[in-house]
C-alpha positions as CSV (number, residue, x, y, z in Angstrom):
1,M,0.0,0.0,0.0
2,D,1.4,3.4,-0.9
3,N,1.1,6.6,1.0
4,A,-2.0,7.8,-1.0
5,A,-3.8,4.6,-0.1
6,R,-3.1,5.2,3.6
7,K,-4.6,8.7,3.3
8,K,-7.8,7.2,1.8
9,Y,-10.2,9.6,3.3
10,K,-10.3,13.4,3.8
11,K,-12.2,12.9,7.1
12,D,-12.2,10.2,9.7
13,F,-13.6,9.4,13.1
14,L,-10.3,8.6,14.8
15,K,-10.3,9.4,18.5
16,K,-6.8,8.1,19.3
17,V,-4.0,6.1,17.7
18,I,-1.4,4.5,20.0
19,V,1.8,2.6,19.2
20,R,3.7,1.1,22.1
21,I,6.7,-1.2,23.0
22,D,7.4,-2.9,26.3
23,F,10.8,-4.1,27.5
24,D,12.0,-7.4,28.8
25,T,14.1,-5.5,31.4
26,P,13.7,-1.9,32.5
27,L,15.6,0.9,30.9
28,P,18.3,2.3,33.2
29,I,16.8,5.8,33.3
30,V,15.3,6.2,36.8
31,G,18.2,8.2,38.2
32,K,19.5,10.2,35.3
33,G,16.7,10.1,32.7
34,P,16.8,8.9,29.1
35,A,20.1,9.2,27.2
36,P,20.6,12.7,25.8
37,S,21.0,11.3,22.3
38,I,17.4,10.2,22.4
39,Y,16.0,13.7,22.9
40,D,18.5,15.0,20.3
41,T,16.9,12.6,17.8
42,V,13.2,13.3,18.6
43,K,13.2,17.0,19.6
44,D,12.1,18.3,16.2
45,R,9.1,16.0,16.4
46,F,8.4,16.3,20.1
47,P,9.8,19.7,21.2
48,I,7.9,20.1,24.5
49,T,9.3,18.2,27.4
50,E,8.0,17.4,30.9
51,E,9.1,15.1,33.8
52,K,6.5,13.4,36.0
53,N,6.7,11.5,39.3
54,V,4.4,8.5,39.2
55,M,3.2,6.4,42.2
56,G,2.6,2.7,41.7
57,K,1.8,-0.4,43.6
58,E,2.9,-4.0,43.3
59,L,1.9,-7.3,45.0
60,L,4.7,-9.3,46.6
61,I,3.6,-12.9,46.9
62,G,5.5,-15.2,49.2
63,P,5.0,-18.4,51.0
64,G,1.9,-17.9,53.2
65,D,2.0,-14.1,52.8
66,T,1.0,-11.5,50.3
67,K,2.2,-7.9,50.7
68,E,1.5,-4.7,48.8
69,R,4.4,-2.4,48.2
70,S,4.1,1.2,47.0
71,F,6.9,2.7,44.9
72,E,7.7,5.9,43.0
73,T,9.2,6.2,39.6
74,K,9.6,8.8,36.9
75,E,8.2,9.2,33.4
76,W,9.5,11.5,30.7
77,H,6.9,13.1,28.4
78,Y,7.5,14.8,25.1
79,Y,4.8,16.6,23.0
80,G,4.3,17.9,19.5
81,K,4.4,21.6,19.2
82,N,0.6,21.8,19.4
83,R,0.3,18.8,21.8
84,E,-1.3,16.8,19.0
85,K,1.0,13.9,19.8
86,H,2.6,12.6,23.0
87,L,5.7,10.5,23.5
88,T,6.1,8.8,26.9
89,I,9.3,7.1,28.0
90,A,9.2,5.1,31.2
91,P,11.5,2.4,32.5
92,N,9.3,-0.5,31.3
93,T,7.6,1.0,28.2
94,V,7.6,3.6,25.5
95,F,4.6,4.7,23.6
96,V,3.3,7.5,21.3
97,E,-0.3,8.7,21.3
98,Y,-1.9,10.7,18.6
99,D,-5.0,12.8,19.3
100,R,-4.7,14.3,15.7
101,Y,-3.6,11.5,13.4
102,E,-2.8,12.4,9.7
103,Y,-1.4,9.3,8.1
104,Y,0.4,6.1,8.8
105,E,3.8,7.1,7.3
106,M,4.1,9.9,9.9
107,L,3.3,7.6,12.7
108,K,5.9,5.1,11.5
109,E,8.6,7.8,11.1
110,D,7.9,9.3,14.5
111,F,8.0,6.0,16.3
112,L,11.0,4.5,14.4
113,S,13.0,7.7,15.3
114,V,12.3,6.9,19.0
115,S,12.9,3.1,18.8
116,D,16.0,3.4,16.7
117,A,17.5,5.9,19.2
118,L,16.6,3.6,22.1
119,F,18.5,0.7,20.4
120,E,21.5,2.9,19.7
121,S,21.6,4.2,23.3
122,Y,20.9,0.9,25.0
123,P,22.6,-1.9,22.9
124,K,21.3,-4.6,25.3
125,L,17.7,-3.5,24.9
126,Q,15.1,-6.2,24.4
127,V,11.6,-5.5,23.2
128,K,9.1,-8.1,24.4
129,R,5.9,-6.6,23.1
130,L,4.8,-4.3,20.3
131,G,1.3,-3.0,19.9
132,L,-0.6,-0.7,17.4
133,R,-4.1,0.5,18.3
134,Y,-6.7,2.5,16.4
135,I,-9.8,3.8,18.2
136,D,-12.6,5.3,16.0
137,N,-15.7,7.0,17.6
138,I,-18.2,7.2,14.7
139,D,-20.3,10.2,15.7
140,I,-23.4,10.9,13.6
141,P,-25.8,13.3,15.3
142,N,-29.5,13.8,14.6
143,E,-30.3,10.2,13.7
144,S,-31.8,7.3,15.6
145,P,-29.0,6.4,18.0
146,T,-29.1,2.6,17.8
147,E,-29.8,2.2,14.1
148,W,-26.4,1.5,12.4
149,D,-27.0,-0.9,9.5
150,K,-26.8,2.0,7.1
151,Y,-23.2,2.6,8.1
152,L,-21.8,-0.6,9.6
153,K,-22.0,-4.3,8.8
154,P,-25.4,-5.6,10.2
155,E,-23.7,-8.4,12.1
156,L,-22.1,-5.8,14.4
157,N,-25.5,-4.6,15.5
158,S,-27.4,-7.8,16.0
159,I,-27.4,-7.5,19.8
160,F,-29.9,-4.6,19.6
161,A,-32.5,-7.1,18.4
162,L,-32.5,-8.7,21.8
163,A,-33.8,-5.5,23.4
164,E,-37.5,-5.3,24.1
165,D,-37.3,-1.5,23.8
166,K,-34.1,-0.1,22.2
167,K,-34.7,3.2,24.0
168,T,-33.8,1.5,27.3
169,V,-30.3,0.3,26.2
170,S,-27.6,2.0,28.2
171,R,-24.6,0.2,26.8
172,A,-23.9,-2.4,24.1
173,F,-20.2,-3.4,23.8
174,H,-18.5,-6.5,22.5
175,V,-15.0,-8.0,22.4
176,L,-13.7,-10.4,19.7
177,E,-10.1,-11.7,19.9
178,F,-8.2,-13.2,17.0
179,N,-5.0,-15.3,16.9
180,Y,-3.1,-15.0,13.6
181,G,-0.2,-17.1,14.8
182,E,2.2,-14.7,16.5
183,D,0.0,-11.7,15.7
184,L,-3.0,-11.1,18.1
185,L,-5.9,-8.8,17.6
186,R,-8.4,-7.6,20.2
187,F,-11.4,-6.0,18.5
188,Q,-13.8,-4.1,20.8
189,F,-16.9,-2.6,19.2
190,G,-20.3,-1.2,20.1
191,M,-21.9,1.8,21.9
192,F,-20.0,2.6,25.0
193,N,-22.3,5.5,25.8
194,P,-20.6,8.6,27.4
195,D,-23.8,9.2,29.4
196,Y,-23.8,5.7,31.0
197,P,-25.8,4.5,33.0
198,A,-28.4,6.7,31.4
199,P,-30.1,5.3,28.2
200,I,-28.2,5.9,25.0
201,K,-29.1,9.2,23.4
202,K,-26.0,10.0,21.3
203,K,-25.3,8.2,18.1
204,I,-21.6,7.3,18.8
205,Y,-20.2,3.9,17.8
206,T,-16.7,2.7,18.7
207,L,-14.4,0.5,16.6
208,D,-11.3,-0.2,18.6
209,Y,-8.6,-2.3,17.0
210,D,-5.7,-3.3,19.3
211,M,-3.1,-5.4,17.4
212,Y,0.0,-6.7,19.2
213,V,2.7,-9.4,19.3
214,T,4.5,-10.7,22.4
215,K,8.0,-12.0,21.6
216,I,11.5,-10.6,21.5
217,L,11.8,-8.2,18.7
218,S,15.0,-6.8,17.1
219,K,15.4,-3.3,15.7
220,P,14.4,-4.2,12.1
221,D,11.4,-6.1,13.4
222,I,9.7,-2.9,14.7
223,G,9.0,-1.3,11.3
224,E,8.2,-4.6,9.5
225,T,5.7,-5.5,12.3
226,L,4.0,-2.1,12.3
227,D,3.5,-2.3,8.5
228,R,1.9,-5.7,8.9
229,F,-0.3,-4.5,11.7
230,H,-1.4,-1.4,9.9
231,E,-2.4,-3.4,6.8
232,K,-4.4,-5.9,8.8
233,V,-6.3,-3.2,10.8
234,N,-6.9,-1.2,7.6
235,R,-8.5,-4.2,5.9
236,S,-10.5,-5.2,9.0
237,F,-11.9,-1.6,9.2
238,E,-12.9,-1.6,5.5
239,E,-14.7,-5.0,6.0
240,V,-17.1,-3.6,8.6
241,I,-18.1,-0.2,7.2
242,T,-20.5,0.5,4.3
243,D,-20.4,2.8,1.3
244,E,-22.7,5.3,3.2
245,L,-20.0,5.8,5.8
246,R,-17.3,6.1,3.2
247,K,-19.3,8.9,1.6
248,K,-19.3,10.7,4.9
249,M,-15.6,10.3,5.2
250,E,-15.0,11.6,1.6
251,P,-12.8,9.1,-0.2
252,I,-9.7,10.6,-1.8
253,D,-9.3,10.0,-5.5
254,E,-6.4,7.6,-5.8
255,K,-5.8,8.1,-9.5
């Protein structure tokens, strides 16, 4: 898929896009912070910096005894110039969140700049998990809130047929999980309802694709795996939407 294909629509309903890696052993950053070369690499993409103290808890399970221990650690946060994207570096994980997502190539370049810098700064780094998540909130006002067959594959909405009175439904949310060998996909979909537990009044439908792999990944694996995830999620999204929704999103002429 070329870059034009990845920018298929002029408009979208994306609420958030997240790409994340988790480490087999923590980064040695708690005392002195991330290596300076990392910020030198990403500062043009994420020029705003902040440090945060984070409190956490863990369970210590021993013979005949379980204890809860509180601990404090630090996170380093970096933002785009308009805070439209957010990089977090913590001892056990690094992730980038996009509140305003433009196209996949930008996500890939942003994240590979970070992951490449991490591998250069910490040669013994081992990534044990990589995930890519797209969350769409399809918001269509002034229409019957639980009628979606015009915009989405009818099978996604069959649960509403179980309701004696659809006006009493306050939430309808589902989870499907898929195993494609090493690649795993958690697909959550339905009407979460921001006004819960009140009955659904707003016509907002969530499509949440969370694709991930849990194995040791090398530096070249990151980009190749992201490409594979993006293609799979893209195809899965296209399979559940209708031409009526595509019209609302204004397809780009790919000629």
